[in-house]
Every structure is written in C-alpha cells, then in structure tokens.
C-alpha positions in Angstrom: 7.6 -54.8 -22.3 5.9 -57.4 -24.5 8.3 -59.0 -27.0 7.3 -59.3 -30.7 6.3 -62.8 -31.8 6.9 -64.6 -35.0 4.8 -67.3 -36.7 5.9 -69.9 -34.2 3.6 -68.3 -31.6 0.8 -70.1 -33.3 2.4 -73.6 -32.9 1.8 -76.0 -30.0 5.2 -77.6 -29.8 7.1 -76.4 -26.7 10.3 -76.4 -28.7 8.9 -74.2 -31.4 7.4 -71.9 -28.8 10.9 -71.5 -27.3 11.7 -69.6 -30.5 8.5 -67.5 -30.9 10.2 -64.3 -29.7 13.4 -64.7 -31.7 14.0 -61.8 -34.1 14.3 -64.5 -36.8 11.3 -64.5 -39.1 10.7 -68.2 -38.6 8.3 -70.3 -40.5 7.0 -73.7 -39.3 7.5 -76.6 -41.8 5.0 -76.3 -44.6 4.1 -75.2 -48.1 3.8 -71.6 -47.1 7.6 -71.3 -46.4 8.7 -73.0 -49.6 6.2 -71.0 -51.7 7.7 -67.8 -50.2 11.2 -69.1 -51.0 10.2 -69.6 -54.6 8.6 -66.2 -54.8 11.6 -64.4 -53.4 14.1 -66.8 -55.1 15.9 -67.4 -51.8 17.4 -70.6 -50.4 15.9 -72.1 -47.3 17.7 -72.3 -43.9 16.3 -75.3 -42.0 17.0 -75.6 -38.3 15.9 -78.8 -36.5 16.1 -79.4 -32.8 14.1 -80.5 -29.8 13.1 -79.0 -26.4 15.5 -81.1 -24.3 18.6 -80.4 -26.5 21.4 -78.6 -24.7 23.3 -77.5 -27.8 20.0 -76.3 -29.4 19.7 -73.9 -26.5 23.3 -72.8 -26.9 22.9 -72.0 -30.6 19.6 -70.3 -29.9 21.1 -67.9 -27.3 24.2 -67.2 -29.4 22.6 -66.8 -32.8 18.9 -66.9 -33.1 18.4 -64.4 -30.3 21.0 -62.1 -31.7 19.6 -59.2 -33.8 22.6 -59.0 -36.1 22.5 -62.7 -36.9 18.7 -62.6 -37.3 19.0 -59.7 -39.7 21.3 -61.7 -41.9 19.1 -64.8 -41.8 16.0 -62.8 -42.7 17.7 -60.9 -45.5 19.3 -63.9 -47.1 17.1 -66.9 -46.4 13.6 -68.2 -45.8 14.0 -69.7 -42.3 12.2 -72.8 -41.1 12.3 -74.2 -37.6 11.3 -77.8 -37.0 10.8 -79.9 -33.9 12.5 -83.2 -34.7 10.2 -85.1 -32.4 7.1 -83.6 -34.0 8.4 -84.2 -37.5 10.8 -87.2 -37.4 10.3 -87.6 -41.2 11.8 -84.2 -41.9 14.7 -84.8 -39.5 15.6 -88.3 -40.7 15.7 -87.2 -44.3 18.0 -84.3 -43.7 20.2 -86.1 -41.2 20.8 -88.6 -44.0 21.6 -85.8 -46.3 24.2 -84.5 -43.8 25.7 -87.9 -43.5 25.9 -87.9 -47.3 28.1 -84.8 -47.0 30.5 -86.8 -44.9 29.5 -85.1 -41.6 28.3 -86.6 -38.3 24.7 -85.9 -37.6 23.1 -84.5 -34.4 21.2 -81.6 -33.1 20.8 -78.8 -33.7 20.7 -79.8 -37.4 21.3 -76.9 -39.7 20.6 -77.5 -43.4 20.5 -75.3 -46.5 17.9 -76.2 -49.1 16.5 -75.0 -52.4 12.9 -73.8 -52.6 12.0 -77.3 -53.7 13.4 -78.8 -50.5 16.6 -80.3 -52.0 19.6 -80.1 -49.6 22.9 -78.6 -50.9 24.9 -78.1 -47.7 24.6 -78.3 -43.9 26.1 -79.0 -40.5 25.0 -79.1 -36.9 26.0 -76.5 -34.2 27.8 -73.5 -35.5 29.5 -71.0 -33.1 28.4 -67.3 -33.7 31.9 -66.1 -34.8 35.0 -67.4 -36.6 37.1 -69.4 -34.2 40.5 -71.2 -34.6 40.4 -71.0 -38.4 36.8 -72.3 -38.6 34.0 -70.0 -39.9 31.3 -68.9 -37.6 27.6 -68.9 -38.3 27.4 -65.4 -39.7 30.3 -66.1 -42.1 28.6 -69.3 -43.2 25.3 -67.5 -43.9 27.0 -64.9 -46.1 29.1 -67.5 -48.0 26.3 -69.9 -48.7 23.9 -67.1 -49.8 26.5 -65.8 -52.2 27.3 -69.3 -53.5 23.6 -70.0 -54.1 23.1 -66.8 -55.9 26.3 -66.8 -58.0 27.5 -70.4 -58.4 24.5 -72.3 -59.6 26.6 -75.1 -61.1 28.3 -75.9 -57.8 25.0 -75.9 -56.0 23.4 -78.2 -58.6 26.4 -80.5 -58.4 25.9 -80.8 -54.6 22.2 -81.4 -55.1 22.7 -84.1 -57.7 25.3 -85.8 -55.6 23.1 -85.8 -52.5 20.1 -87.0 -54.4 22.1 -89.9 -55.7 23.2 -90.8 -52.2 19.7 -90.5 -50.8 18.1 -92.6 -53.6 20.6 -95.3 -52.9 20.1 -95.2 -49.2 16.4 -95.6 -49.5 16.5 -98.3 -52.1 16.0 -101.6 -50.2 18.0 -104.7 -51.3 15.8 -107.7 -51.8 16.9 -111.2 -50.9 15.9 -114.6 -49.7 14.5 -115.4 -46.2 17.4 -115.3 -43.7 18.9 -118.5 -42.3 19.6 -118.4 -38.5 23.3 -118.9 -39.1 23.4 -115.4 -40.6 21.9 -114.0 -37.3 24.6 -115.9 -35.3 27.4 -114.5 -37.4 26.0 -110.9 -37.1 25.7 -111.3 -33.3 29.3 -112.6 -33.1 30.6 -109.6 -35.0 28.5 -107.2 -33.0 29.7 -108.7 -29.7 33.3 -108.1 -30.8 32.6 -104.3 -30.5 31.2 -104.5 -27.0 33.2 -102.9 -24.1 34.2 -105.9 -22.0 34.8 -103.7 -18.9 32.0 -101.2 -18.9 29.5 -102.6 -21.3 27.9 -100.8 -24.2 29.3 -100.3 -27.7 32.8 -98.8 -28.2 34.3 -96.0 -26.2 32.4 -92.7 -25.9 29.9 -91.3 -26.2 27.7 -94.2 -25.1 24.0 -94.7 -25.8 21.8 -97.4 -24.3 21.3 -98.9 -27.8 18.5 -101.1 -26.6 17.8 -102.7 -30.1 21.3 -104.0 -30.2 21.2 -105.4 -26.7 17.8 -107.0 -27.4 19.2 -108.8 -30.4 22.2 -110.1 -28.4 19.8 -111.3 -25.7 17.7 -113.2 -28.2 20.8 -114.8 -29.6 21.8 -116.0 -26.1 18.3 -117.5 -25.7 18.7 -119.4 -28.9 22.3 -120.5 -28.8 23.2 -120.6 -25.1 26.4 -118.7 -25.8 27.2 -117.1 -22.5 29.2 -114.3 -24.1 26.0 -112.7 -25.3 24.5 -113.0 -21.9 27.5 -111.3 -20.3 27.5 -108.5 -22.8 23.9 -107.6 -22.1 24.0 -108.2 -18.3 27.2 -106.1 -17.9 25.8 -103.2 -20.0 22.6 -103.1 -18.1 24.3 -103.3 -14.7 26.7 -100.5 -15.6 23.9 -98.3 -16.8 21.7 -99.0 -13.8 24.5 -98.1 -11.4 26.1 -95.4 -13.5 25.5 -91.7 -13.7 23.2 -92.1 -16.8 20.6 -93.2 -14.3 19.0 -90.6 -12.0 19.4 -92.3 -8.6 17.3 -89.8 -6.8 14.3 -89.3 -9.1 14.4 -92.4 -11.4 14.8 -92.6 -15.2 17.6 -92.9 -17.7 19.3 -90.0 -19.5 19.7 -90.1 -23.3 23.5 -90.9 -23.3 26.8 -90.3 -21.5 29.8 -88.5 -22.9 32.2 -90.9 -21.3 33.1 -94.6 -21.5 32.1 -95.3 -17.9 28.4 -94.2 -18.1 29.2 -91.5 -15.5 28.6 -88.1 -17.2 25.2 -88.0 -18.8 23.8 -85.5 -21.3 21.1 -85.0 -18.7 17.9 -84.9 -20.8 15.5 -87.8 -20.3 13.5 -89.1 -23.2 10.3 -91.1 -23.0 11.4 -93.6 -25.6 14.7 -94.5 -23.9 12.9 -95.2 -20.7 10.2 -97.2 -22.3 12.7 -99.4 -24.1 14.9 -99.8 -20.9 11.8 -100.9 -18.9 11.1 -103.5 -21.6 14.7 -104.9 -21.7 15.2 -104.8 -18.0 12.0 -106.8 -17.5 13.1 -109.4 -20.0 16.6 -109.8 -18.4 15.2 -109.7 -14.8 13.0 -112.7 -15.7 16.1 -114.9 -16.0 18.5 -113.2 -13.6 16.1 -112.0 -10.9 18.7 -109.2 -10.3 17.2 -106.9 -7.6 18.9 -103.9 -9.2 16.9 -104.3 -12.4 13.6 -104.6 -10.5 14.5 -101.5 -8.5 15.3 -99.5 -11.6 12.0 -100.6 -13.3 10.0 -99.6 -10.3 11.8 -96.3 -9.8 11.5 -95.4 -13.4 7.8 -96.1 -13.5 7.4 -94.0 -10.3 9.2 -91.1 -12.1 6.9 -91.6 -15.0 3.8 -91.3 -12.8 5.2 -88.4 -10.8 6.8 -86.2 -13.5 5.8 -87.4 -17.0 2.1 -87.3 -17.2 1.1 -84.9 -20.0 -1.5 -82.2 -19.4 -4.9 -81.6 -21.0 -7.6 -79.0 -20.6 -10.5 -79.8 -18.3 -13.5 -81.0 -20.3 -15.5 -77.8 -20.5 -16.4 -75.6 -23.4 -15.6 -72.5 -21.4 -12.3 -73.8 -20.3 -11.3 -74.9 -23.9 -11.6 -71.2 -24.9 -8.9 -70.3 -22.3 -5.2 -70.7 -22.3 -5.0 -70.3 -18.5 -2.8 -72.9 -16.9 -5.3 -73.1 -14.0 -7.6 -75.0 -16.3 -5.0 -77.8 -17.0 -5.2 -81.2 -15.5 -3.1 -84.4 -15.8 -4.0 -86.7 -18.6 -3.4 -90.5 -18.8 -0.7 -89.9 -21.5 3.0 -89.4 -21.3 5.1 -86.4 -22.0 7.9 -86.5 -24.5 11.0 -85.4 -22.5 12.6 -83.5 -19.7 15.3 -80.9 -20.5 19.0 -81.2 -19.7 19.2 -77.5 -18.6 17.8 -75.5 -15.7 18.6 -71.9 -14.9 20.7 -71.9 -18.1 23.1 -74.6 -16.9 23.3 -78.2 -18.1 22.6 -80.7 -15.3 22.2 -78.1 -12.5 19.0 -79.8 -11.3 20.7 -83.2 -10.8 24.2 -82.5 -9.3 25.2 -82.1 -5.7 27.8 -80.6 -3.4 29.2 -82.7 -0.5 28.3 -80.0 2.0 24.8 -79.9 0.7 24.4 -83.7 1.2 25.9 -83.4 4.7 23.5 -80.7 5.7 20.4 -82.5 4.4 21.2 -86.0 5.7 23.2 -85.2 8.8 24.9 -88.1 10.5 23.6 -90.6 8.0 25.4 -88.9 5.1 28.6 -91.0 5.5 26.9 -94.2 4.2 25.3 -92.3 1.4 28.5 -90.6 0.3 30.4 -93.9 0.3 27.8 -95.7 -1.8 27.1 -92.9 -4.3 30.6 -91.6 -4.9 30.3 -88.2 -3.2 33.4 -86.2 -2.4 34.5 -82.7 -1.7 36.4 -82.6 -5.0 33.4 -84.0 -7.0 33.4 -86.2 -10.1 32.2 -83.6 -12.7 33.2 -79.9 -12.8 33.6 -79.7 -9.0 30.2 -81.2 -8.4 28.9 -84.7 -7.8 26.9 -86.9 -10.2 25.4 -89.7 -8.1 26.5 -93.1 -9.2 27.3 -96.6 -7.8 29.7 -97.6 -10.6 32.6 -98.3 -8.2 30.6 -100.9 -6.3 27.6 -102.0 -8.4 26.4 -104.9 -6.2 23.5 -104.3 -3.8 24.4 -103.7 -0.1 22.7 -105.5 2.8 19.0 -105.2 3.2 19.3 -102.9 6.1 21.7 -100.6 4.2 19.5 -100.5 1.1 16.5 -99.6 3.2 18.4 -96.7 4.8 19.6 -95.6 1.4 16.1 -95.6 0.0 14.9 -93.4 2.9 17.8 -91.0 2.3 16.9 -90.8 -1.4 13.4 -89.8 -0.5 14.7 -87.0 1.6 17.0 -85.8 -1.2 14.2 -86.0 -3.7 11.9 -83.8 -1.6 14.8 -81.3 -1.3 15.5 -81.5 -5.1 11.8 -80.9 -6.0 12.2 -77.3 -4.5 15.0 -76.5 -7.1 14.2 -74.8 -10.4 13.0 -77.7 -12.5 14.4 -78.4 -16.0 12.2 -77.6 -19.0 9.5 -80.0 -19.8 8.1 -81.0 -23.2 4.6 -82.2 -22.5 3.5 -83.0 -26.1 2.2 -86.5 -26.6 3.8 -88.5 -29.4 1.8 -91.5 -30.5 4.7 -93.9 -31.2 6.6 -93.0 -27.9 3.5 -93.4 -25.9 2.8 -96.8 -27.4 6.3 -97.9 -26.6 5.6 -97.1 -23.0 2.2 -98.7 -23.0 3.8 -101.9 -24.4 6.5 -101.9 -21.7 4.1 -101.1 -18.8 1.7 -103.9 -19.9 4.5 -106.4 -20.1 6.0 -105.4 -16.8 2.6 -105.4 -15.1 2.2 -109.1 -15.9 5.8 -110.1 -14.9 5.7 -108.2 -11.6 2.0 -108.7 -10.9 1.4 -104.9 -10.7 -2.2 -104.3 -11.6 -1.7 -100.5 -11.3 0.8 -100.5 -14.2 -1.7 -102.4 -16.4 -4.3 -99.8 -15.5 -1.9 -97.0 -16.6 -1.3 -98.8 -19.9 -5.0 -99.4 -20.6 -5.9 -95.8 -19.7 -3.2 -94.4 -21.9 -4.2 -96.7 -24.8 -7.8 -95.6 -24.4 -6.9 -91.9 -24.4 -4.8 -92.4 -27.6 -7.8 -93.9 -29.3 -9.9 -91.0 -28.2 -7.4 -88.3 -29.0 -4.9 -89.4 -31.6 -7.6 -91.2 -33.7 -9.9 -88.1 -33.6 -12.2 -87.8 -36.6 -10.8 -91.1 -37.9 -7.4 -89.7 -38.6 -4.3 -90.8 -36.8 -1.9 -88.0 -35.8 1.7 -88.2 -34.7 1.6 -85.4 -32.1 -0.9 -83.8 -29.7 -0.5 -81.2 -27.0 -3.2 -79.7 -24.8 -6.1 -80.4 -27.2 -4.1 -79.4 -30.3 -3.1 -81.8 -33.0 -0.1 -81.4 -35.2 2.0 -83.5 -37.7 0.7 -86.4 -39.8 1.0 -89.9 -38.5 4.0 -91.9 -39.7 4.7 -95.6 -40.1 6.1 -95.9 -36.5 2.8 -94.5 -35.0 0.6 -97.1 -36.7 3.1 -99.9 -36.0 3.6 -99.1 -32.3 -0.1 -98.5 -31.7 -0.9 -101.9 -33.2 2.0 -103.5 -31.3 0.8 -102.1 -28.0 -2.7 -103.3 -28.8 -1.4 -106.8 -29.3 0.5 -106.7 -26.0 -2.6 -105.6 -24.2 -4.5 -108.5 -25.8 -1.9 -111.0 -24.7 -1.9 -109.6 -21.1 -5.7 -109.2 -20.8 -7.2 -111.7 -23.3 -9.6 -109.0 -24.4 -10.4 -109.6 -28.1 -11.1 -105.9 -28.8 -7.4 -105.2 -28.7 -6.7 -107.9 -31.2 -9.3 -106.4 -33.6 -7.7 -103.0 -33.3 -4.3 -104.4 -34.2 -5.7 -106.1 -37.2 -7.4 -103.0 -38.5 -4.2 -100.9 -38.0 -2.1 -103.4 -39.8 -4.5 -103.3 -42.8 -4.4 -99.5 -42.7 -0.6 -99.6 -42.9 -0.9 -101.7 -46.0 -3.2 -99.1 -47.6 -1.1 -96.1 -46.7 2.6 -97.1 -46.5 3.4 -100.2 -48.6 5.8 -100.0 -51.5 4.0 -102.2 -54.0 7.0 -102.3 -56.3 10.0 -102.9 -54.1 8.4 -104.1 -50.9 8.7 -102.7 -47.4 6.9 -99.7 -45.9 7.6 -96.0 -46.4 8.0 -93.8 -43.4 5.4 -91.3 -44.7 1.9 -92.2 -45.9 0.5 -91.9 -49.4 -1.7 -88.8 -49.6 -4.5 -88.3 -52.0 -5.0 -85.1 -54.0 -7.3 -83.5 -51.4 -5.1 -84.3 -48.4 -4.3 -81.4 -46.1 -1.4 -83.3 -44.6 1.0 -83.3 -47.5 4.7 -82.7 -47.0 7.3 -80.9 -49.1 9.9 -83.7 -48.7 11.8 -84.3 -51.9 12.3 -88.0 -51.0 10.0 -90.6 -49.5 12.0 -92.3 -46.8 12.0 -96.1 -46.6 14.4 -97.9 -44.3 14.8 -100.8 -41.9 17.7 -99.1 -40.1 17.2 -98.5 -36.4 17.7 -95.1 -34.8 17.6 -95.0 -31.0 14.5 -97.2 -31.4 13.7 -100.1 -33.6 12.7 -99.1 -37.1 9.1 -99.0 -38.2 9.7 -101.8 -40.6 11.2 -103.9 -37.8 8.2 -103.3 -35.7 5.9 -104.2 -38.6 7.8 -107.4 -39.2 7.2 -108.6 -35.7 3.6 -107.3 -35.7 2.6 -109.2 -38.9 4.2 -112.4 -37.7 2.5 -112.2 -34.3 -0.8 -111.4 -36.0 -0.5 -114.5 -38.1 0.1 -116.7 -35.1 -2.8 -115.1 -33.1 -5.4 -115.0 -35.9 -4.4 -117.6 -38.4 -4.9 -115.1 -41.2 -2.5 -116.2 -43.9 -2.4 -112.8 -45.5 -0.4 -111.6 -42.5 2.1 -114.4 -43.1 2.4 -113.4 -46.8 3.0 -109.8 -45.8 5.6 -110.7 -43.3 7.5 -112.9 -45.8 7.5 -110.1 -48.3 8.8 -107.6 -45.7 11.6 -109.8 -44.6 12.6 -110.5 -48.3 12.4 -106.8 -49.1 15.3 -106.0 -46.7 17.1 -109.3 -46.6 19.8 -108.1 -49.0 20.6 -105.1 -46.7 21.9 -107.5 -44.0 24.7 -108.6 -46.3 25.8 -105.0 -47.0 25.6 -103.6 -43.4 23.8 -105.4 -40.6 24.9 -103.0 -37.8 21.9 -100.7 -38.0 19.5 -103.6 -38.5 19.3 -105.1 -35.0 15.6 -104.5 -34.6 14.9 -106.2 -37.9 17.2 -109.1 -37.1 15.4 -109.6 -33.7 12.1 -110.1 -35.5 13.7 -112.5 -38.0 14.9 -114.4 -34.9 11.3 -114.5 -33.6 10.1 -115.7 -37.0 12.6 -118.6 -37.1 11.9 -119.8 -33.6 8.4 -119.0 -32.5 7.1 -120.4 -29.2 3.3 -120.4 -28.9 1.9 -121.0 -25.5 -1.8 -121.8 -25.0 -3.5 -121.9 -21.6 -7.1 -123.2 -21.6 -8.8 -122.1 -18.4 -11.0 -119.5 -16.8 -9.1 -116.3 -16.2 -10.4 -115.9 -12.7 -9.4 -119.4 -11.7 -6.3 -119.3 -9.4 -4.9 -122.3 -11.3 -5.0 -120.3 -14.5 -3.2 -117.4 -12.8 -0.6 -119.8 -11.5 0.1 -121.0 -15.0 0.4 -117.4 -16.2 2.9 -116.6 -13.4 5.0 -119.6 -14.5 5.1 -118.3 -18.1 6.1 -114.8 -16.8 8.9 -116.3 -14.6 11.1 -116.9 -17.7 12.4 -114.6 -20.4 10.9 -115.9 -23.6 11.2 -113.1 -26.2 9.8 -115.3 -29.0 6.6 -116.2 -27.3 3.0 -115.6 -28.1 0.7 -116.3 -25.2 -3.0 -116.9 -25.5 -5.3 -117.6 -22.5 -8.6 -118.8 -23.7 -11.6 -119.9 -21.6 -12.9 -123.4 -22.5 -16.2 -122.3 -23.9 -14.5 -119.8 -26.2 -11.8 -122.1 -27.5 -13.4 -123.0 -30.8 -14.2 -119.4 -31.5 -10.9 -117.7 -30.5 -8.2 -120.3 -31.3 -7.3 -120.2 -35.1 -7.2 -123.4 -37.0 -3.6 -122.8 -37.9 -2.5 -123.0 -34.3 -0.4 -126.1 -33.6 -2.6 -126.9 -30.6 -5.9 -126.5 -32.5 -8.2 -129.4 -31.7 -6.7 -129.9 -28.2 -8.8 -129.3 -25.1 -8.6 -129.4 -21.3 -7.5 -132.5 -19.7 -9.9 -133.9 -17.1 -11.6 -130.5 -16.9 -8.5 -128.8 -15.4 -6.7 -125.7 -16.5 -4.4 -127.0 -19.2 -1.3 -125.6 -21.0 0.3 -126.5 -24.3 3.8 -125.4 -25.3 4.3 -125.4 -29.0 7.5 -124.7 -30.9 7.7 -124.8 -34.7 4.3 -126.6 -35.0 5.1 -129.3 -32.4 3.3 -129.2 -29.1 3.9 -130.7 -25.7 1.6 -133.1 -23.9 -1.2 -131.4 -21.9 0.2 -129.8 -18.7 -2.2 -129.4 -15.8 0.3 -128.5 -13.1 2.0 -125.1 -12.8 5.3 -126.7 -11.7 5.3 -129.1 -14.7 4.7 -126.1 -17.0 7.7 -124.3 -15.3 10.0 -127.3 -15.8 9.0 -127.6 -19.4 9.7 -123.9 -20.0 13.1 -124.3 -18.5 13.9 -127.0 -20.9 12.3 -125.2 -23.9 14.1 -121.9 -23.3 17.5 -123.6 -22.5 17.7 -122.3 -18.9 18.6 -125.7 -17.5 21.4 -126.2 -19.9 22.7 -122.6 -19.4 22.5 -122.9 -15.6 24.7 -126.0 -15.7 27.5 -124.3 -17.7 
C-alpha cells in the first residue's frame, strides 16, 4: 500500500524526505507556510533537525508518525519542518531564541512562532506522554495553542523579551585593534578549563572543538608556552585513540557522551572531519606523531570510499528519471552519515567478542588486547573499539598485523546494514574539506589529495555557481537554500589555499571576486561586520521570513563566517597588495573587538585570525615550479607548522607581474640565478636563502622550534 505524502515529498533534502509520509501536514520553510498561518490565525510549530540526528529519529517515531499527535498538530498549528544543515540561518536564529528562554539548545529543535516568525516558546526533544511530572508533547501542544489563543498579553511579553535578547545578541561591540596580550590572557583562561587527564574542554559531553584547539596551538607557536602545546597534543591523541574515532572505517564522530572520548554519538559530519584533518596536519608538522598521520590518511580513505556525493549521469533522458541506476559518483562530498542503522544507535559500529574471534581466528588475541575488546563489553554489553588504555603505537610488526586485521573487519562490516546517508552537498562544508585536502596534499606530498581538492572546487564552480548565483545546498541536480556568508567565505578561503599550493593565479582571482561579492551582499555599513544572510532586492526569489538578520563572530562547531572573512581579507591583502582588503579587515576586527572583553569563549576562530594579523609570516620562493630545488624549498616550508604563513612561489620571469609592491620582499630577486627564498616577518626579510637546509634552519628559528625543543 502506497503511503500518502505531504509537501515534503517535493523537497530534495534527505532529512525532509524522511518525513514525507508523516501524517503531519508539514510545510517546508517559506512564505507559503507563514501566509497560511496568517490566514488561519494559527501559531507556527517549527521543528528543526538533520538526517544523522538520533533524537530527531526518536521524536519522529514517537510523535510525528503517530496519527493522534499529528491530528493535534494539524488542528492547532501550521507545521514547518527544517533541515538545519540546509538552512543554518533558520536554525541559528531559533537556537539563540531558545537560549534566551534559559534552555540548552540542540536537536530536534522545537519552537513555537507567531505567523510573523517571532518565537514565543520552545524546547528540544519532548517525549510523547507526560512523564515524572513533566508534560509530554501532546500536552504541550494543547497548552501552547490555548495560551496563544486566550492569553495574548503573555505571548506578547515573551515575544518582546526574546526580541530584546536577540537584538542585544546580534549587536556587535566595537573596539580598538586588539593587542597580543589580550590573546595571551584569553588563552591562559581557556587553558584552565582543559581536562588535564583526557584532553578537551570540561567533563562531558565532549566535542572536538577544533576552533579552540587551533587558537591554543597558535598561542603556543607565538609564546613557546608548553602548556598550550600539551593541551592540544593530549586532546588530539585522546580523540585519535578513543571511541570517537572509527578505528575500522576511519573518520571522527560528532561528539562523545563521556569524559574519556569512549562513547560517541555515532553520526559522522563532513565539517568535523575536514577541521580535524586540518588541525592534525598542522600538529603533525611539528610532532611527526605517526598516529596523527595515520588518522589523516584513514579519514581521507573513508572520505573517498563512503562520502562522495551522487549526481545524475549527464544525459537529458537520464535527468528526466529518478531511477537510482542512473546515479554516479560526483567529485563533491556528502554531508553526513547517520548514527542509527536498523533502528538502533551505533549498531553498525559495535562488536561482540565472539564475532571478533570468529572473523580473526588465532590473531584475535592481539586485536582484542589493543582495541579493548572483552566478553563484558564497554558499552551496553557490546564493544566500541578504542586504544585509550594504551595510546602509544605498537611495534612496526604489530601495527602492520593490526592494519591487516582492520581491513578484514572492514570488509565484514560493509556487509552489515549501513547507517543512513545524507548525500546533499553543502557549499561551506565542502570548501572546508577542499581547504584541508589541499593543505594536507602539500604537507604529505600526496598528489591524489590535491586532485580531489581541485576536482571538487571545479564542480562547485560548475554547480553551486549555476546561473551566476551561489547556492548553499545541492543534491542530485537540485538546488535549494540561498547562499550564506559562510558559503562565500569558505569558497574564497579554499580558492586561496589552492592558489598557495598550486601557484595558479585563477584561484586568486576567484577569491578576490568572492570577497568583493561579500562586501556587496553581507556588509553592515552602519555597525561593521557581516550578516549571516544576504541583502535581497525587491525582485529576489530567495527571501526569507526571518524576523532578525543574524550577525555574529561566535563560533559554532566551526569558525564563524566573520572569523573566516577576517583571515581571508588579511591574506588577500598580503597576496595582492590591494589596500582595500586591509581597510576591510581592520574594520572587521574593530567591529567585534569589544565582544572579546564581554565573552571571549565563543570567539576562538576570530582570535586566531587576530593572532595571524599581529604576527604574519610571508614566505617568497623565486624559482621554476618544476625545478627540484624549488620543490625542496617547498618541502622545507611544509616540514614546520606555521599557521600564520602566506606562501608564494613565483617563477623569475613572472616576479614583477605577480608580486605586489607592498610585499616586504618586493624588489628582491634570485641570487646567482638559483632558486631563492625570502622569509619575511612584520615587513622585515631575511637574507636570500639558496639552500633548502638553510631555509629549514631559518624556519626553526623563526617559528621558535629550536627554543621549544631545548626546553
């Protein structure tokens, strides 16, 4: 029997399509829903989630698939379902509203709105029935509908209070350019909250929080304070050897529910893994820890094997069909993998001891010892593989045997029922991965990773920039959701990374054009900074119904769009000499400088870019790219973690054309016709360096590695 479908059947988002057969009369986000709410004089029930969210599935099964609950929802509300990955602007606004109500955010997000989109109450997951003195979802529906209808004063009081909170939250505090001492003080106070035994922030739950770790790493590079190094190194090692990492298939889960990084919430997100590859690459450059290199390689293997999004084969006939047989792998990356399979969280990833023994035979003893496998298990009678109890690598022979056993277990696991997969392409998340792949390709001399990055970037230009418009989301030849600040910022940032790695000027030109487009669409000309959503003209078809235009420098799980823009504009100035980029970056820093003195905890991404601005290291290599001497120089640069560097490799006959007059090495040239490097810091350059070893020694001195190694 074919189930009836609601309006979500016309959407492309896998999360929305999970709800297309709900008896709830769902609307997608848009003017149609709010117009209907005004017409029927009903409040709006907004439900926000994402495809890999475990508790979203639970609430869907308990409430949205239940006919009695759906009947109440349909009678009392206009119901809107939103994919938070497809519409992060919607999610971020109403998460902030929930916080304003004194509640902790999360997913599923359940908010109650007026027909104008103003929030007046909300929560996250609600059980279906009253439990232990707490109201269930059906009770809440009845109460809120009655309150909205009969107590307008109370509703308006809530609206006014939340609007005041949101207006204050999105009002940036201007200030003066930040002194490095402020950054050091912030790093010291952040470091006090680090877990000195297991790494990460606080107790539980624990998230990777890459922006925070990157900020501490930069402060270590600047100050030489070993406590910052230890905090980052310990956190990464515990994550890499803990249960948050998938030791069989590669990739990091979104977070763990415990202090020890053992029990993950099993969903894997593209953005987490992109940021982890970036940070692990930076830290590996100084530590050469083989665990970090292994996790980078394994995670990229997972990306290639399981996270390549799909597209229809290029044929007019095929594009008219929805048949899965016509789908093929694209060069772009899917958004996430689910936590659940067969209705159970983590079932795909966990193991019985007897199962391990049967598959591995006599070799299983070593594997069980290393990966903490027991009859009793370490989670609900099952085993989550981890190496937390002994995180140091074993002998080369043991590690080779373990790698072979993991391959056997992976082949076995691939026959299980796989978790759900959200294969939509998100512009910003894809660009995070492009940036990380390009960086890692240069550090580890992996040309295949650079090819992946370049092909993905090319496809984004072909697809996301279709008809001259930048979109946030794309799935199987269907576009949805307008582009946001993060999409433009990360696309430009990935273009600059590809420029620095390849030396191809076309990438630099793309980054400049995107930065100018951000200025047209997103800038706050009055208070400074950039809004999350673009400015729309009267004819635009991409308008939103949001009652507030979000502007923030606060990080979420990823650095904020304003943080990315601060680094982008600064880098563009160093690479092009265009002083307009320097003016914009000064204005952007000043726009949020006052926020640092109110609450710097969510501003790690922004502070990292201020760190970059205060201590830029510009490296120029003059030589032919195909010359082995030039490649030796590049390898020396990539041997050290230099987060604040910009690297330009320019051929001698292009030097006058490509090197801006503002570069501190402008006017310099090759020495004796040899490949020559100049290291410049704060407008002061080294003597010409023509030997790779001499360049390496100078980099050690410049980055403080010699001093730190002697401590």
